[in-house]
C-alpha positions in Angstrom: -52.9 61.5 -27.2 -49.3 61.4 -28.3 -49.3 64.7 -29.5 -51.2 66.0 -26.7 -48.8 64.5 -24.2 -45.7 65.7 -26.4 -47.0 69.7 -26.1 -47.9 69.2 -22.4 -44.7 67.7 -21.5 -43.0 70.8 -23.2 -45.9 73.4 -21.3 -44.3 71.4 -17.5 -40.6 71.8 -18.7 -41.9 75.9 -19.2 -43.3 75.6 -15.4 -40.0 74.5 -14.2 -37.8 77.5 -15.4 -40.3 80.0 -14.8 -42.1 79.2 -11.7 -39.1 80.8 -9.3 -40.0 84.2 -11.2 -43.6 84.1 -10.4 -44.4 85.9 -7.0 -48.0 87.7 -7.9 -51.3 86.9 -9.0 -51.5 88.2 -12.4 -47.5 87.3 -13.6 -49.5 83.9 -13.0 -52.3 84.0 -15.0 -50.2 85.5 -17.8 -47.0 83.2 -17.7 -48.4 80.0 -17.3 -52.6 80.2 -16.8 -53.8 81.5 -20.2 -50.7 79.7 -22.5 -52.6 76.2 -20.6 -55.5 77.1 -21.4 -54.7 77.9 -24.9 -52.7 74.9 -25.1 -56.6 73.1 -24.2 -58.0 74.8 -27.7 -59.2 78.5 -26.4 -58.5 81.4 -27.9 -57.7 83.3 -24.9 -58.1 86.8 -26.3 -61.5 85.9 -27.3 -64.3 87.8 -25.0 -67.1 85.7 -26.9 -65.3 82.3 -26.2 -63.2 82.8 -22.8 -64.2 86.3 -20.6 -61.9 87.9 -18.4 -63.4 89.4 -15.1 -66.4 87.4 -15.8 -69.6 88.6 -13.3 -70.7 86.4 -11.0 -73.7 88.5 -8.5 -73.7 86.9 -5.2 -76.9 86.7 -3.4 -76.7 90.6 -2.4 -72.8 91.5 -3.3 -73.1 92.8 -6.9 -70.1 93.2 -9.4 -68.9 90.0 -7.4 -66.3 88.8 -10.5 -64.2 85.6 -11.0 -61.0 85.4 -13.1 -62.2 84.0 -15.9 -65.7 82.3 -17.4 -65.5 80.2 -20.6 -68.3 80.8 -23.0 -69.7 77.8 -25.0 -73.7 78.6 -27.0 -73.8 82.1 -24.8 -73.4 80.5 -21.6 -70.6 80.1 -18.9 -69.5 76.2 -19.3 -66.1 76.6 -16.8 -65.8 79.1 -14.1 -61.9 79.9 -13.7 -60.2 81.6 -10.4 -56.5 81.8 -10.4 -54.4 82.3 -7.9 -50.1 83.1 -7.6 -48.0 80.1 -8.1 -46.8 80.5 -4.6 -50.3 79.8 -2.6 -51.9 77.2 -1.7 -54.8 76.4 -3.1 -56.9 74.9 0.2 -57.8 78.7 1.5 -59.9 79.8 -1.6 -62.0 77.5 -2.3 -64.7 79.3 -0.8 -64.5 81.7 -3.3 -65.1 80.2 -5.6 -67.7 78.2 -3.9 -70.3 81.6 -3.9 -69.6 82.3 -7.3 -71.1 78.6 -8.5 -74.0 78.6 -7.5 -75.3 82.3 -9.2 -74.3 80.3 -13.0 -75.3 78.0 -15.4 -71.8 76.6 -15.4 -71.8 73.0 -14.6 -67.5 73.3 -13.9 -65.3 75.3 -12.2 -61.8 75.4 -11.8 -59.2 76.2 -9.1 -56.1 76.7 -10.0 -52.7 78.1 -8.9 -51.2 77.6 -12.3 -49.3 74.2 -11.6 -52.3 72.9 -9.2 -55.5 72.8 -11.6 -58.6 71.5 -9.2 -62.2 70.9 -11.0 -64.8 70.6 -9.2 -68.7 70.0 -10.4 -71.7 69.3 -8.3 -72.3 65.7 -7.9 -73.6 66.2 -4.2 -76.1 68.5 -3.9 -77.5 70.0 -7.1 -76.5 73.5 -8.5 -74.1 73.9 -4.9 -70.5 73.3 -6.0 -68.8 70.3 -4.3 -66.4 70.9 -1.0 -63.5 68.3 -2.7 -62.6 68.6 -6.7 -63.0 65.4 -8.5 -59.8 65.8 -10.6 -56.8 67.3 -9.4 -53.9 67.8 -11.1 -50.3 68.6 -10.5 -49.1 69.3 -13.8 -45.0 69.2 -12.2 -46.2 65.6 -10.8 -48.0 64.6 -13.4 -49.8 60.4 -14.1 -50.4 59.4 -17.2 -54.4 58.9 -16.6 -54.5 62.5 -15.5 -53.2 63.6 -19.2 -56.3 61.3 -21.0 -58.4 63.1 -17.9 -57.1 66.8 -19.2 -58.3 65.7 -23.1 -61.6 65.9 -22.2 -61.4 69.9 -21.2 -59.8 70.0 -24.7 -61.8 72.4 -27.1 -62.4 69.7 -30.0 -62.8 67.9 -27.5 -65.8 69.5 -24.6 -68.7 67.8 -23.7 -70.6 68.5 -20.3 -71.9 65.4 -19.9 -69.3 62.8 -20.3 -67.0 64.6 -18.4 -70.0 64.7 -15.8 -71.0 60.6 -16.3 -67.2 60.2 -15.2 -66.2 63.0 -12.4 -68.3 61.0 -9.7 -66.3 57.8 -10.6 -63.0 59.6 -10.7 -63.8 61.8 -8.2 -64.5 58.8 -5.2 -61.2 56.4 -7.0 -58.7 59.6 -5.8 -60.1 59.8 -2.8 -60.3 55.8 -2.1 -56.8 56.1 -2.8 -55.8 58.9 -0.6 -57.5 57.3 2.6 -55.4 53.9 1.5 -52.1 56.0 0.8 -52.8 57.8 4.5 -52.7 54.0 5.4 -50.3 52.4 4.6 -48.2 55.7 6.3 -50.4 55.7 9.5 -52.5 53.1 10.1 -55.9 54.7 12.4 -57.9 52.7 15.1 -61.0 51.9 12.9 -58.3 50.6 10.1 -56.6 48.3 12.3 -59.4 47.1 13.6 -60.8 46.1 10.4 -57.8 44.2 9.1 -56.8 42.2 12.9 -60.5 41.7 13.1 -59.8 38.8 10.0 -56.7 36.9 12.0 -57.5 38.0 16.1 -61.0 36.7 18.0 -59.5 38.0 20.8 -60.4 41.7 22.7 -59.8 44.7 20.7 -58.6 46.7 23.4 -56.8 50.2 22.3 -53.7 48.6 24.5 -54.1 45.8 21.5 -54.5 48.2 18.4 -52.0 50.2 19.6 -49.8 46.3 19.2 -50.9 46.1 16.2 -50.7 48.8 14.2 -47.2 48.8 13.3 -48.1 45.2 12.5 -50.7 46.4 10.2 -48.5 49.1 9.1 -45.9 46.6 8.0 -47.5 43.5 6.5 -49.4 46.2 3.7 -46.6 47.7 2.7 -44.5 44.3 2.5 -47.7 42.9 0.4 -47.4 46.2 -2.5 -44.1 45.8 -2.2 -43.8 42.1 -3.4 -46.6 42.3 -5.7 -44.3 44.8 -7.4 -41.0 42.5 -7.9 -43.6 40.0 -9.2 -44.6 42.5 -11.5 -41.1 44.0 -12.3 -39.9 40.3 -12.2 -42.2 38.8 -14.8 -41.6 41.6 -16.9 -37.6 41.3 -17.0 -38.0 37.5 -18.0 -41.3 38.8 -20.6 -37.7 41.5 -22.2 -35.4 38.9 -21.8 -37.3 36.0 -23.8 -38.2 38.2 -26.8 -34.8 39.8 -26.5 -34.2 35.4 -27.0 -36.1 35.3 -29.3 -35.5 38.3 -32.0 -31.8 36.6 -31.3 -32.7 33.5 -33.3 -35.2 34.9 -35.6 -31.7 37.0 -36.5 -30.2 34.5 -36.7 -32.7 31.7 -38.2 -33.1 35.1 -41.4 -28.7 34.9 -41.6 -28.7 31.8 -42.5 -31.6 32.3 -45.1 -29.7 34.8 -46.5 -26.6 32.9 -47.2 -28.9 30.5 -49.1 -30.4 32.6 -51.2 -28.8 34.7 -54.4 -30.0 38.0 -55.3 -30.8 38.7 -59.4 -30.5 41.9 -61.5 -34.1 42.3 -61.7 -34.8 42.8 -57.8 -31.9 45.0 -57.8 -33.0 47.1 -60.4 -36.6 46.8 -59.0 -35.0 48.9 -55.6 -33.2 50.8 -57.9 -36.3 52.1 -59.7 -38.7 52.3 -56.1 -35.3 54.9 -55.0 -35.6 56.8 -57.7 -39.5 57.0 -56.9 -39.3 57.8 -53.2 -35.9 60.0 -53.4 -37.7 63.1 -53.4 -40.1 61.9 -49.8 -37.1 60.8 -48.1 -33.7 59.7 -47.6 -32.6 56.0 -50.1 -30.3 55.1 -46.8 -33.8 54.7 -45.2 -34.2 52.3 -47.8 -33.2 49.2 -47.5 -33.8 45.7 -49.6 -34.3 42.7 -47.8 -34.5 39.4 -50.1 -36.3 35.7 -49.1 -37.4 32.6 -50.5 -40.6 33.9 -51.0 -40.2 37.9 -52.9 -37.6 40.5 -52.4 -39.0 43.4 -50.5 -38.5 47.2 -49.8 -38.5 48.2 -46.0 -37.9 52.0 -44.7 -35.2 52.1 -42.7 -34.8 47.7 -42.4 -38.2 47.2 -40.6 -40.5 44.1 -41.5 -43.6 46.3 -40.1 -42.5 49.2 -42.1 -42.5 47.0 -45.6 -43.0 49.4 -48.6 -43.5 46.6 -51.1 -42.3 43.5 -52.2 -41.9 41.6 -55.8 -42.1 38.2 -57.4 -40.6 37.9 -60.5 -39.9 35.0 -61.9 -39.2 34.5 -66.4 -41.4 36.9 -67.9 -44.0 37.1 -64.5 -43.4 40.2 -62.5 -45.8 40.8 -59.1 -45.4 43.5 -57.2 -47.3 43.9 -53.6 -48.3 46.8 -51.6 -49.9 47.1 -48.0 -53.4 48.2 -48.1 -55.8 49.5 -45.6 -55.6 47.6 -41.9 -54.4 44.1 -43.2 -55.4 44.6 -47.0 -52.7 43.7 -49.4 -53.1 45.1 -53.2 -51.2 42.9 -55.9 -50.5 44.3 -59.1 -49.1 42.3 -62.1 -46.5 43.9 -64.2 -45.1 43.4 -67.7 -41.8 45.3 -66.9 -40.2 47.1 -64.3 -40.9 50.1 -66.4 -44.2 50.1 -65.1 -43.4 50.6 -61.8 -42.9 54.4 -62.4 -46.9 54.3 -63.1 -47.4 53.4 -59.5 -45.6 56.3 -57.9 -48.7 57.7 -55.9 -49.2 54.3 -54.3 -45.8 53.7 -52.8 -45.9 57.6 -51.8 -48.8 57.2 -50.1 -47.5 53.5 -48.1 -44.3 55.8 -47.9 -46.0 59.0 -45.6 -48.1 56.9 -43.8 -45.2 55.3 -42.3 -43.3 59.3 -41.5 -46.2 59.9 -39.9 -46.2 58.0 -37.6 -45.0 59.0 -34.3 
């Protein structure tokens, strides 16, 4: 997800730069719609996979064409109807509605390049729903929507998985939209439902009109208090974590004053640096000496330890992190044998370097 999210962020920045210059449908398709589906992994120049001007005959009207169709196993699975980025999508759903019922496609997308509305047939089979189960505004993207868009990537696309989650997505979105509207301007019906729990008198229109602003203030105040509680809790947790980190750092400094780093430990450090020098700047390799081991870290981060040594008399033990929580222990007869374990050391280092 991090890689896709980063690519999407870069793409939305590009839309911000281009949108003022896109005045036609064709310009919108070329500049942002096709690149968006490329971002999802589709080969928009392969007519066996991404078909422009796909024929979707409607009743007695022949030659009706939808802007694009995504093909899977020879059949359309998604229909895409595009409008100019300056247009409101609300005026164009009926056109896509006609196309949907004439093909085997399970999903249809209406877009102006910025907003993408995803439809299916939740209410009547083979008949496109009037309302989308997912609507994504690329210039106002939410984290959970990135996850939903990932399901439409070519490599992850699965009709059944998306269909199974579409119902919850659609009705969750509609409920949230309804609740947002009530917070802004409570309806008589909603206000009556609320005051039923606290007012025993007759719910006349005059009473409803009196209570509606009270309901609005109470709901918004409750949400504000809830958010403040969460922010306060998060700030307290953060300050506590910082305090604990300071205490740990002080304890570590005190501990370091008790420890003497030996020549053998420094030699082991220089051997490891020479092995890894071709893969990373040696300035990023830091050693940490403790009472129980001598460790070598990437960027001084304790959770990015590359190896640890325990050197006592003629006994040398080297420890490496393995898969998961596994620890690999190697016994050496002398420090030169560290060179024989270059592959293991490089594997640990590259694993950290590849982390996002």
